[in-house]
TORSEGU-247586 format. One record per residue: residue in three letters; x, y, z of N, C-alpha, C in turn. Coordinates in steps of 0.2 Angstrom, whole numbers, plus 2048, in hexadecimal, padded with zeros to 3 digits. Layout:
// residues N
> code|n.px|n.py|n.pz|ca.px|ca.py|ca.pz|c.px|c.py|c.pz
> ALA|X|Y|Z|X|Y|Z|X|Y|Z .
...
END
This chain:
// residues 117
> code|n.px|n.py|n.pz|ca.px|ca.py|ca.pz|c.px|c.py|c.pz
> MET|A5B|EC5|2F7|A61|EC7|2FB|A66|ECB|2F7 .
> ASN|A68|ED1|2F9|A6C|ED5|2F5|A74|ED2|2F7 .
> VAL|A78|ED2|2F1|A7E|ED0|2F2|A83|ED4|2F6 .
> ASP|A81|EDB|2F7|A85|EDF|2FB|A86|EDD|302 .
> ALA|A81|ED9|305|A81|ED6|30B|A85|ED0|30C .
> LEU|A88|ECD|307|A8B|EC7|307|A93|EC8|307 .
> SER|A97|EC4|30A|A9E|EC4|309|AA0|EC1|303 .
> GLY|AA6|EC1|300|AA8|EBE|2FA|AA7|EB6|2FB .
> ALA|AA8|EB3|300|AA8|EAC|301|AA0|EAA|302 .
> GLU|A9C|EAE|305|A95|EAD|305|A92|EAD|2FE .
> LEU|A94|EB2|2FB|A91|EB3|2F4|A93|EAD|2EF .
> LYS|A99|EAB|2F0|A9B|EA5|2EC|A97|E9F|2EE .
> LYS|A96|E9E|2F4|A92|E98|2F7|A8B|E98|2F4 .
> LYS|A88|E9E|2F4|A81|E9F|2F1|A81|E9E|2E9 .
> LEU|A86|EA0|2E6|A87|E9F|2DF|A88|E98|2DD .
> PHE|A8C|E95|2E1|A8D|E8D|2E0|A86|E8A|2E1 .
> ARG|A83|E8B|2E6|A7C|E88|2E7|A78|E89|2E1 .
> ILE|A77|E8F|2DF|A73|E91|2DA|A75|E8D|2D3 .
> TYR|A7B|E8E|2D2|A7D|E8A|2CC|A7C|E83|2CC .
> ASN|A7D|E80|2D2|A7C|E79|2D2|A75|E77|2D2 .
> GLU|A71|E7B|2D5|A69|E7A|2D5|A67|E7A|2CD .
> VAL|A69|E7F|2CA|A67|E80|2C3|A69|E7A|2BF .
> ASN|A70|E78|2C0|A72|E72|2BD|A6E|E6B|2BE .
> LYS|A6C|E6B|2C4|A68|E65|2C6|A61|E65|2C3 .
> ASP|A5E|E6B|2C3|A57|E6C|2C0|A57|E6B|2B8 .
> ILE|A5D|E6D|2B5|A5D|E6C|2AE|A60|E65|2AC .
> TYR|A65|E63|2AF|A68|E5D|2AD|A67|E56|2B1 .
> GLY|A64|E58|2B7|A63|E52|2BC|A68|E50|2C1 .
> PHE|A6E|E54|2C0|A73|E53|2C5|A77|E59|2C6 .
> GLY|A7B|E59|2CB|A7F|E5F|2CD|A86|E5F|2C9 .
> VAL|A8A|E64|2CA|A91|E64|2C7|A96|E60|2CB .
> VAL|A9B|E5D|2C8|AA0|E5A|2CB|AA5|E5E|2CF .
> GLU|AA7|E64|2CB|AAB|E69|2CE|AA9|E6F|2CC .
> ILE|AAA|E75|2D0|AA9|E7B|2CD|AAE|E80|2D0 .
> LYS|AB0|E85|2CC|AB4|E8B|2CE|AB0|E91|2CC .
> ILE|AAF|E96|2D1|AAC|E9C|2CF|AB1|EA2|2D0 .
> ASP|AB1|EA6|2CB|AB5|EAC|2CB|AB1|EB2|2CA .
> MET|AB2|EB8|2CD|AAE|EBD|2CD|AB2|EC4|2CC .
> THR|AAF|EC8|2C8|AB2|ECF|2C7|AAC|ED3|2C8 .
> PRO|AAC|EDA|2C9|AA7|EDE|2C9|AA2|EDE|2C4 .
> ASP|AA4|EDB|2BE|A9F|EDB|2B8|A9D|ED4|2B6 .
> PHE|AA1|ECF|2B8|AA0|EC8|2B6|AA0|EC3|2BC .
> ILE|A9C|EBE|2BB|A9D|EB8|2BF|A9E|EB2|2BA .
> MET|AA4|EAE|2BB|AA6|EA9|2B7|AA5|EA2|2BB .
> PHE|AA2|E9E|2B8|AA1|E97|2BB|AA5|E92|2B6 .
> PHE|AAA|E8F|2B9|AAD|E89|2B5|AAB|E83|2B9 .
> GLY|AA8|E7F|2B5|AA5|E78|2B8|AA7|E72|2B4 .
> LYS|AA9|E6D|2B8|AAA|E66|2B5|AA3|E63|2B6 .
> HIS|AA0|E60|2B1|A99|E5D|2B1|A9A|E56|2AF .
> ASN|A95|E52|2B1|A94|E4C|2AE|A90|E4D|2A7 .
> ARG|A91|E49|2A2|A8D|E49|29C|A87|E46|29D .
> VAL|A81|E49|29A|A7B|E45|29A|A7B|E3F|295 .
> HIS|A7A|E3A|298|A7B|E33|294|A77|E33|28E .
> ALA|A71|E36|28E|A6D|E36|288|A70|E3A|282 .
> LEU|A73|E40|284|A77|E44|27F|A7D|E40|27C .
> ARG|A80|E3C|280|A86|E38|27E|A83|E33|278 .
> VAL|A7D|E30|279|A7B|E2C|275|A79|E2F|26E .
> LEU|A76|E35|26F|A74|E39|269|A7A|E3B|265 .
> GLU|A80|E3C|268|A86|E3F|264|A88|E3A|25F .
> LYS|A87|E34|260|A89|E2F|25B|A86|E2F|254 .
> ARG|A7F|E30|254|A7C|E30|24E|A78|E36|24C .
> TYR|A76|E3A|251|A72|E3F|250|A75|E46|253 .
> ILE|A7A|E47|250|A7E|E4D|252|A7A|E54|252 .
> VAL|A77|E55|24C|A73|E5B|24C|A6D|E5B|251 .
> LEU|A6A|E56|252|A65|E56|258|A68|E57|25E .
> LYS|A6E|E54|260|A72|E55|266|A74|E5C|267 .
> GLN|A76|E5F|262|A78|E66|262|A72|E6B|264 .
> SER|A6C|E69|261|A66|E6D|262|A64|E6C|269 .
> VAL|A64|E66|26C|A62|E64|273|A67|E68|277 .
> ASP|A6D|E68|276|A72|E6B|27A|A71|E73|27A .
> GLN|A6F|E76|275|A6E|E7D|274|A67|E7F|278 .
> ALA|A62|E7A|278|A5C|E7B|27B|A5D|E7B|283 .
> LEU|A61|E76|285|A63|E75|28C|A67|E7B|28F .
> PHE|A6C|E7E|28A|A70|E84|28C|A6B|E8A|28D .
> GLN|A66|E8B|289|A61|E90|28A|A5D|E90|290 .
> GLU|A5B|E8A|291|A57|E89|298|A5B|E8A|29E .
> PHE|A62|E87|29E|A66|E89|2A3|A67|E90|2A4 .
> LYS|A68|E94|29F|A6A|E9B|2A0|A63|E9F|2A2 .
> LEU|A5D|E9D|2A0|A57|EA0|2A2|A56|E9F|2AA .
> LEU|A57|E98|2AC|A56|E97|2B3|A5C|E9A|2B7 .
> LEU|A62|E9A|2B5|A67|E9D|2B9|A66|EA5|2BA .
> ARG|A64|EA8|2B4|A62|EAF|2B5|A5C|EB0|2BA .
> GLN|A57|EAC|2B9|A51|EAD|2BE|A54|EAC|2C5 .
> LYS|A58|EA7|2C7|A5A|EA6|2CE|A5F|EAC|2D0 .
> LEU|A63|EAE|2CC|A67|EB4|2CE|A63|EBA|2CF .
> ASN|A5E|EBB|2CB|A59|EC1|2CC|A56|EC0|2D3 .
> GLU|A53|EBA|2D4|A4E|EB9|2DA|A52|EB8|2E0 .
> GLU|A58|EB5|2E0|A5B|EB3|2E6|A61|EB8|2E8 .
> LEU|A64|EBB|2E3|A6A|EC0|2E5|A69|EC7|2E2 .
> GLU|A63|EC8|2DF|A62|ECF|2DC|A67|ED1|2D7 .
> LEU|A6A|ECC|2D3|A6F|ECD|2CE|A6B|ECD|2C8 .
> TYR|A6D|ED1|2C3|A69|ED2|2BD|A6E|ED2|2B7 .
> PRO|A6F|ECC|2B4|A74|ECB|2AF|A72|ECF|2A9 .
> ALA|A77|ED2|2A5|A76|ED4|29F|A76|ECF|29A .
> ALA|A7A|ECA|29B|A7B|EC4|297|A7D|EBE|29A .
> ILE|A7C|EB8|298|A7E|EB2|29B|A81|EAE|295 .
> LEU|A87|EAC|295|A8B|EA9|290|A8D|EA2|292 .
> ARG|A8C|E9D|28E|A8D|E96|291|A90|E92|28B .
> ASP|A95|E8D|28D|A97|E89|288|A99|E82|28C .
> TYR|A99|E7D|288|A9B|E76|28B|AA0|E72|286 .
> GLU|AA5|E70|289|AA9|E6C|285|AA8|E64|286 .
> THR|AA6|E60|282|AA4|E5A|283|AAA|E55|285 .
> ASN|AB0|E56|282|AB5|E52|284|AB8|E52|28B .
> SER|AB8|E59|28D|ABB|E5A|294|AB5|E5A|299 .
> GLN|AAF|E5B|297|AA9|E5B|29B|AAA|E62|29F .
> ILE|AAC|E67|29C|AAD|E6D|2A0|AA8|E72|29D .
> ALA|AA4|E76|2A1|AA0|E7B|29F|AA2|E81|2A2 .
> VAL|AA2|E87|29E|AA3|E8D|2A0|A9D|E92|29F .
> THR|A9B|E95|2A5|A95|E99|2A5|A98|EA0|2A7 .
> VAL|A97|EA5|2A3|A99|EAC|2A4|A92|EB0|2A5 .
> VAL|A92|EB3|2AB|A8C|EB8|2AC|A8F|EBF|2AC .
> VAL|A8C|EC3|2A7|A8E|ECA|2A6|A89|ECE|2AA .
> LEU|A8B|ED2|2AF|A86|ED5|2B4|A85|EDC|2B2 .
> ARG|A7E|EDE|2B3|A7C|EE5|2B2|A7E|EE9|2B8 .
> ASN|A7D|EE7|2BE|A7F|EEA|2C4|A86|EE7|2C6 .
> ASN|A8A|EEB|2C9|A91|EE8|2CB|A90|EE5|2D2 .
> LEU|A94|EE0|2D3|A94|EDC|2D9|A97|EE0|2DE .
END
């Protein structure tokens, strides 16, 4: 589906669904809250997430292992998000940037687009 055929509200709904599906596929559950901002060059997802319990356990004694697991999960998240954006919306990111702050449980994902929205 080409994004040109969608209104801004419809596009945000589809982006929310895609982001939430990717989160469920990678982490086993959806987001608690999400805000999506768009410009012609970027899509920004601001999400409140539940922390994966196993990662909380690892933080106590295995910080380096926990950081490695976090990075691996981030990479898998970005790969799956890129794939779904390509297939479902014909969007082709030049880059996807992601970070998560454990204390606030907030993740920010920035999709830098090749083709303008």
